[in-house]
C-alpha positions as CSV (number, residue, x, y, z in Angstrom):
1,M,-79.2,-145.7,63.7
2,T,-79.3,-142.0,65.0
3,T,-82.5,-139.7,65.2
4,G,-83.2,-136.1,65.8
5,T,-83.4,-137.0,69.6
6,T,-80.0,-138.5,70.0
7,S,-78.0,-136.7,72.5
8,A,-75.3,-134.1,71.5
9,Q,-72.7,-136.3,73.4
10,A,-73.7,-139.5,71.6
11,L,-73.3,-137.7,68.2
12,I,-69.9,-136.2,69.0
13,E,-68.8,-139.7,70.1
14,L,-70.0,-141.2,66.7
15,E,-68.3,-138.5,64.8
16,S,-65.2,-139.0,66.8
17,R,-65.2,-142.9,66.4
18,Y,-66.3,-143.1,62.5
19,G,-65.1,-139.8,61.1
20,A,-61.5,-138.5,59.9
21,H,-60.1,-136.3,62.6
22,N,-59.2,-133.6,60.1
23,Y,-61.4,-131.0,61.9
24,H,-61.5,-129.7,65.5
25,P,-65.0,-128.3,65.7
26,L,-66.7,-126.4,68.8
27,D,-68.8,-128.9,70.7
28,V,-72.3,-127.7,69.4
29,V,-74.4,-130.2,67.3
30,A,-76.7,-128.2,65.1
31,E,-80.0,-129.7,63.6
32,R,-81.9,-126.6,62.3
33,G,-81.2,-123.1,60.9
34,E,-83.2,-120.2,60.0
35,G,-81.8,-116.6,59.2
36,V,-78.9,-115.8,61.4
37,H,-79.7,-118.4,63.9
38,L,-79.0,-122.2,64.4
39,W,-80.6,-124.5,66.9
40,D,-78.8,-127.5,68.5
41,V,-80.2,-131.1,69.2
42,D,-81.2,-130.0,72.8
43,G,-83.2,-127.1,71.3
44,K,-81.0,-124.2,72.3
45,R,-80.8,-121.2,70.0
46,Y,-77.6,-119.7,68.9
47,M,-76.7,-116.6,66.6
48,D,-74.2,-117.9,63.8
49,F,-71.3,-115.5,63.6
50,L,-69.3,-117.7,61.0
51,A,-71.9,-118.0,58.2
52,A,-70.0,-121.2,56.9
53,Y,-67.1,-119.0,56.0
54,S,-69.5,-116.7,54.1
55,A,-71.2,-119.4,52.3
56,V,-74.5,-118.6,54.3
57,N,-74.5,-114.8,53.6
58,Q,-78.2,-115.0,52.6
59,G,-79.2,-116.6,55.8
60,H,-79.8,-120.3,56.7
61,N,-82.6,-121.8,54.7
62,H,-83.6,-118.7,52.9
63,P,-87.2,-119.5,51.8
64,R,-86.6,-118.3,48.2
65,I,-83.4,-120.4,47.8
66,V,-84.9,-123.6,49.4
67,K,-87.9,-123.2,47.0
68,A,-85.7,-123.0,43.8
69,L,-83.8,-126.1,45.2
70,V,-86.9,-128.1,45.8
71,D,-88.6,-127.1,42.7
72,Q,-85.5,-128.0,40.5
73,A,-85.0,-131.1,42.5
74,Q,-88.4,-132.4,41.4
75,R,-87.7,-131.7,37.8
76,L,-84.1,-132.4,36.9
77,A,-80.7,-132.5,39.0
78,L,-78.1,-133.8,36.7
79,T,-77.3,-134.5,33.1
80,S,-73.5,-133.8,33.1
81,R,-71.9,-131.5,30.6
82,A,-72.3,-134.2,27.8
83,F,-75.7,-132.7,27.3
84,R,-77.2,-129.3,27.7
85,N,-79.8,-128.2,30.3
86,D,-82.2,-125.3,30.5
87,R,-80.8,-123.9,33.8
88,F,-77.1,-123.4,32.8
89,P,-77.4,-120.8,30.1
90,P,-79.6,-118.3,32.1
91,L,-77.2,-118.6,35.1
92,L,-74.3,-117.9,32.8
93,E,-76.0,-114.7,31.4
94,K,-76.8,-113.6,35.0
95,L,-73.3,-114.0,36.5
96,C,-71.6,-112.2,33.6
97,T,-74.2,-109.3,33.5
98,L,-74.0,-108.9,37.2
99,T,-70.2,-109.2,37.6
100,G,-69.0,-107.5,34.3
101,F,-66.8,-110.5,33.1
102,D,-67.1,-112.0,29.7
103,K,-67.5,-115.7,30.5
104,A,-68.1,-118.0,33.4
105,L,-66.8,-121.6,34.1
106,L,-68.9,-123.3,36.6
107,M,-67.5,-125.9,39.1
108,N,-68.5,-127.0,42.6
109,S,-66.3,-126.5,45.4
110,G,-64.1,-123.4,45.8
111,A,-60.9,-125.4,45.6
112,E,-62.1,-126.4,42.2
113,A,-62.6,-122.8,41.1
114,V,-59.2,-122.2,42.2
115,E,-57.8,-125.2,40.4
116,T,-59.4,-123.9,37.3
117,A,-57.9,-120.5,37.7
118,L,-54.4,-122.0,38.1
119,K,-54.8,-124.0,34.9
120,A,-56.2,-120.9,33.0
121,M,-53.3,-118.7,34.3
122,R,-50.5,-121.1,33.1
123,K,-52.2,-121.9,29.8
124,W,-52.7,-118.2,29.0
125,G,-49.0,-117.8,29.9
126,Y,-47.9,-120.3,27.4
127,D,-50.5,-119.7,24.7
128,V,-51.0,-115.9,24.9
129,K,-47.7,-114.6,26.5
130,G,-45.4,-116.9,24.9
131,I,-43.7,-118.4,28.1
132,A,-41.6,-121.5,27.3
133,Y,-43.4,-124.7,28.5
134,P,-43.4,-125.8,31.5
135,D,-41.7,-122.7,32.9
136,A,-44.8,-120.4,33.8
137,E,-44.7,-119.0,37.3
138,I,-47.5,-117.4,39.5
139,I,-46.9,-114.9,42.2
140,V,-48.8,-115.5,45.4
141,A,-48.9,-114.2,49.0
142,D,-47.7,-115.6,52.1
143,G,-50.7,-116.4,54.7
144,N,-52.8,-117.3,52.0
145,F,-55.8,-119.8,51.9
146,H,-57.1,-120.9,48.5
147,G,-58.1,-124.5,49.3
148,R,-56.8,-127.8,50.2
149,T,-55.9,-129.8,47.1
150,T,-52.1,-130.7,46.7
151,T,-51.5,-128.2,44.3
152,I,-53.1,-125.5,46.2
153,V,-51.4,-126.3,49.7
154,G,-48.1,-126.6,48.0
155,F,-47.9,-122.6,47.7
156,S,-49.4,-122.1,51.4
157,T,-47.2,-121.0,54.1
158,D,-49.5,-122.7,56.8
159,P,-47.6,-125.6,58.4
160,D,-51.0,-127.6,59.0
161,S,-51.9,-127.1,55.4
162,T,-48.5,-128.3,54.0
163,S,-48.1,-131.1,56.6
164,R,-46.1,-133.7,54.9
165,F,-48.1,-133.8,51.7
166,G,-45.2,-133.1,49.5
167,P,-43.8,-133.2,46.8
168,F,-45.4,-130.1,45.6
169,T,-46.1,-128.5,42.4
170,P,-43.3,-126.0,41.3
171,G,-44.0,-122.8,39.7
172,F,-45.1,-120.5,42.7
173,R,-43.3,-117.5,43.9
174,I,-44.5,-116.5,47.6
175,V,-44.1,-113.0,48.5
176,P,-45.2,-110.9,51.7
177,Y,-48.9,-110.0,51.6
178,G,-49.2,-106.3,51.1
179,D,-45.8,-105.7,49.9
180,L,-45.8,-104.2,46.5
181,A,-42.1,-103.9,46.2
182,A,-41.9,-107.6,46.9
183,V,-44.4,-108.3,44.0
184,E,-42.5,-106.2,41.7
185,A,-39.1,-108.1,42.5
186,A,-40.7,-111.3,42.0
187,V,-41.8,-110.6,38.3
188,N,-39.7,-112.3,35.7
189,P,-39.9,-113.3,32.1
190,N,-41.6,-116.5,33.1
191,T,-44.4,-114.7,35.3
192,A,-47.8,-115.5,34.0
193,A,-50.2,-114.1,36.8
194,I,-50.5,-112.5,40.2
195,F,-53.1,-114.4,42.3
196,M,-54.1,-113.2,45.6
197,E,-57.1,-112.8,48.0
198,P,-58.1,-109.2,48.2
199,I,-58.6,-109.6,52.0
200,Q,-57.2,-113.0,53.6
201,G,-59.9,-114.5,55.4
202,E,-58.5,-117.6,57.0
203,A,-55.4,-115.6,58.0
204,G,-57.7,-113.5,60.2
205,V,-59.4,-111.0,58.0
206,L,-56.3,-109.3,57.0
207,I,-56.7,-106.2,55.2
208,P,-53.9,-105.1,52.7
209,P,-52.5,-101.4,52.9
210,P,-54.6,-99.0,51.0
211,G,-53.5,-98.8,47.4
212,F,-52.1,-102.4,47.4
213,L,-54.9,-103.8,44.9
214,K,-54.3,-100.7,42.8
215,G,-50.7,-101.3,42.8
216,L,-51.1,-105.0,41.8
217,R,-53.1,-103.9,38.9
218,E,-50.6,-101.4,37.8
219,I,-47.7,-104.2,38.0
220,A,-49.7,-106.6,36.1
221,D,-50.3,-104.0,33.5
222,R,-46.6,-102.8,33.3
223,H,-45.5,-106.4,32.7
224,G,-48.1,-107.8,30.6
225,I,-49.3,-110.4,33.1
226,L,-52.7,-111.4,34.5
227,L,-54.2,-110.2,37.8
228,V,-56.6,-112.8,39.4
229,L,-58.3,-112.5,42.7
230,D,-59.8,-115.1,44.8
231,E,-63.2,-113.6,46.0
232,I,-64.5,-116.9,47.2
233,Q,-65.1,-115.6,50.8
234,S,-64.6,-111.8,50.1
235,G,-67.0,-111.8,47.4
236,L,-70.9,-111.6,46.9
237,G,-71.6,-108.8,49.4
238,R,-69.4,-109.7,52.5
239,T,-67.5,-106.5,52.5
240,G,-70.4,-104.1,51.5
241,K,-69.5,-104.2,47.9
242,L,-70.3,-107.0,45.4
243,F,-66.6,-107.9,45.4
244,A,-63.8,-106.6,47.6
245,F,-61.7,-105.4,44.7
246,E,-64.2,-102.7,44.1
247,H,-63.0,-100.9,47.2
248,E,-60.1,-99.8,45.3
249,G,-61.8,-99.1,41.9
250,I,-60.0,-101.9,40.0
251,R,-60.8,-104.6,37.9
252,P,-58.9,-107.9,37.8
253,D,-58.6,-110.1,34.6
254,A,-60.5,-112.9,36.4
255,I,-61.8,-114.1,39.7
256,T,-62.7,-117.1,41.7
257,I,-66.2,-117.0,43.4
258,G,-67.9,-119.9,45.6
259,K,-69.2,-120.0,49.1
260,A,-72.3,-117.4,49.1
261,L,-73.1,-118.4,45.5
262,S,-74.4,-121.7,46.9
263,G,-77.0,-119.8,49.2
264,G,-75.7,-122.2,51.7
265,L,-77.6,-125.1,50.2
266,Y,-75.8,-126.7,47.4
267,P,-72.1,-126.5,46.2
268,V,-71.4,-124.4,43.5
269,S,-68.4,-122.2,42.4
270,A,-67.2,-120.2,39.2
271,F,-64.2,-119.1,37.5
272,L,-65.0,-115.6,35.9
273,A,-62.8,-114.1,33.4
274,N,-62.6,-111.9,30.2
275,D,-62.3,-113.6,26.9
276,A,-58.8,-113.3,26.5
277,V,-58.3,-115.5,29.5
278,M,-61.2,-117.9,29.3
279,D,-60.6,-118.6,25.6
280,V,-57.6,-120.8,26.5
281,F,-60.2,-123.6,27.4
282,T,-61.2,-125.8,24.6
283,P,-63.4,-128.9,24.6
284,G,-62.0,-131.7,26.6
285,I,-59.3,-130.1,28.6
286,H,-61.0,-129.2,31.7
287,G,-64.5,-130.1,33.2
288,S,-66.6,-131.4,36.0
289,T,-69.4,-134.0,35.9
290,Y,-71.3,-131.9,38.3
291,G,-70.2,-128.5,37.1
292,G,-73.1,-126.3,35.8
293,N,-75.6,-129.0,36.8
294,P,-79.3,-127.7,36.7
295,L,-79.8,-128.0,40.6
296,A,-76.8,-126.0,41.3
297,C,-77.8,-123.5,38.5
298,A,-81.3,-123.1,40.1
299,V,-79.8,-122.5,43.5
300,A,-77.0,-120.1,42.4
301,S,-79.6,-118.0,40.5
302,A,-81.8,-117.7,43.4
303,A,-78.9,-116.9,45.6
304,L,-77.8,-114.1,43.4
305,D,-81.3,-112.9,43.2
306,V,-81.6,-112.5,46.8
307,L,-78.4,-110.5,47.2
308,V,-79.6,-108.2,44.8
309,D,-83.3,-108.1,45.3
310,E,-83.2,-107.7,49.2
311,G,-80.4,-105.0,49.2
312,L,-77.9,-107.3,51.1
313,I,-74.7,-105.6,49.8
314,E,-76.1,-102.1,50.7
315,H,-77.3,-103.4,54.1
316,T,-73.8,-104.8,54.6
317,A,-72.2,-101.5,53.8
318,E,-74.2,-99.8,56.3
319,L,-74.2,-102.3,59.1
320,G,-70.4,-102.6,58.5
321,A,-69.8,-99.2,59.5
322,H,-71.6,-99.9,62.7
323,L,-69.8,-103.0,63.3
324,A,-66.3,-101.1,62.8
325,A,-67.4,-98.5,65.4
326,R,-68.5,-101.1,67.9
327,L,-65.3,-103.0,67.6
328,A,-63.0,-99.9,67.7
329,A,-64.9,-99.1,71.1
330,L,-64.1,-102.5,72.7
331,K,-62.5,-101.6,76.1
332,S,-61.1,-104.9,77.0
333,P,-57.3,-104.9,77.9
334,L,-57.1,-108.4,76.1
335,V,-57.8,-107.0,72.5
336,A,-54.5,-106.4,70.8
337,G,-56.2,-105.0,67.6
338,V,-59.2,-105.3,65.3
339,R,-59.8,-105.3,61.6
340,S,-63.0,-105.1,59.7
341,R,-64.5,-104.5,56.4
342,G,-68.2,-104.7,55.9
343,L,-69.7,-107.7,58.1
344,W,-66.4,-109.3,58.4
345,A,-64.0,-108.6,61.2
346,G,-60.9,-110.2,63.1
347,V,-60.4,-109.5,66.6
348,D,-56.8,-110.2,67.6
349,L,-56.2,-111.0,71.5
350,K,-53.0,-110.5,73.3
351,P,-50.9,-113.7,74.2
352,E,-51.9,-113.3,77.9
353,A,-55.6,-114.0,76.9
354,G,-54.5,-117.6,76.5
355,G,-55.9,-118.0,73.0
356,A,-59.1,-117.3,71.2
357,R,-60.6,-120.7,71.4
358,K,-61.6,-120.5,75.1
359,Y,-63.4,-117.2,74.5
360,C,-65.3,-118.9,71.4
361,Y,-66.4,-121.5,74.0
362,R,-67.5,-118.7,76.4
363,L,-69.4,-117.0,73.5
364,K,-71.1,-120.4,72.6
365,E,-72.4,-120.4,76.2
366,R,-73.8,-117.0,75.7
367,G,-75.5,-118.2,72.4
368,L,-73.2,-116.7,69.8
369,L,-71.1,-118.9,67.5
370,C,-67.7,-117.7,66.4
371,K,-64.5,-119.3,65.1
372,D,-61.0,-119.0,66.2
373,T,-58.2,-118.8,63.8
374,H,-54.4,-118.8,64.1
375,T,-54.7,-119.1,68.0
376,H,-55.1,-115.5,68.9
377,T,-57.9,-114.4,66.4
378,I,-61.5,-114.4,66.7
379,R,-63.2,-114.1,63.4
380,L,-66.5,-112.5,63.1
381,A,-68.7,-113.1,59.8
382,P,-72.4,-113.1,60.4
383,P,-75.1,-113.9,57.7
384,L,-75.8,-110.5,55.9
385,V,-79.5,-110.6,56.7
386,I,-78.6,-109.7,60.3
387,T,-80.4,-106.6,61.9
388,K,-78.7,-103.8,63.8
389,E,-80.3,-105.0,67.0
390,Q,-79.0,-108.6,66.3
391,L,-75.5,-107.1,65.7
392,D,-75.6,-105.0,68.9
393,W,-76.6,-108.2,70.9
394,A,-73.7,-110.1,69.4
395,I,-70.9,-107.3,70.1
396,D,-72.4,-107.0,73.8
397,Q,-71.8,-110.9,74.2
398,L,-68.2,-110.5,72.9
399,E,-67.6,-107.6,75.4
400,A,-69.1,-109.7,78.3
401,A,-67.0,-112.7,77.3
402,L,-63.8,-110.9,77.1
403,A,-64.6,-109.1,80.5
404,E,-65.1,-112.6,82.4
405,A,-62.3,-113.7,84.9
């Protein structure tokens, strides 16, 4: 039996022996977190610059969210949706009032929210648009990451995601991300919806060309199809707006959210849509035992309150401009390019750098935890509670790590 005093190496060996090898994490074993920091089992402190892929936007163990979790856990955690609970309706109201969508359907993981969205898009295509069953198609983008279920990976272009998991669900047309002409050309009488990330996170924080989201909205309107956006990583403040689609002044017909809705404490996700889309769901055709459970609702409600009451979205917009300036000033000859939006950035390294992972290990030794993606990109995504001084320290470490021989 392990304890808090077990060595990092022993814990790593236990994980390797008894756990499936479906991840390749950096060798740091965290045991405590607070704000932007994590501490490992040896007591070393690190600044977290991944924030659990945006699930920890409010910072680790935010006291207000922790209190909501503990208080609710002592009262009622689960009823299933067979019965009603007192925490579910107020959260629905809060979500819809904050986001402007008519209705919310709560799930647990981000992938479940996406699966819900896929069902809604297809059923809307049949019930409302009149597409012949079962011929509905959804237009998606290459380089996407929407989750790990077999349906979702079936329209991925990442070889690791699709690795011998077929046969895959038909009904998806994959187009180049950011290419409006390709989207237009993919539309046909069986098209029900366009489904994309407003910024592709897993692909390396890829930001589409200006006007792309606006163009998607125009295409959807012109052809009478839905525009649904995956805001699971990009939403809830990460880009300096509540949602990334706000940067282009558009509104999709529906979105998926998750990650930061959990406050970094308890899995909760949602599919948000206007009535015309959400009304395709009727009793018995979709659900989740844990979806909308009182514990998740209490946590999500507090997580949203923290984002709003503490001004984290505005704070992110302000610090995001500073982050962009710091990254633009990087002098390293190893840097091929940088992209950022709010407190979210991808730093691409040239092939001669030898891959991004070794620089993530260098940063780990300096007390900064980052994640490499697609071999050559360092992804940066700190909790939104970070201060300007902490942000400057982190970029100083990045500059130093890139300068090491």
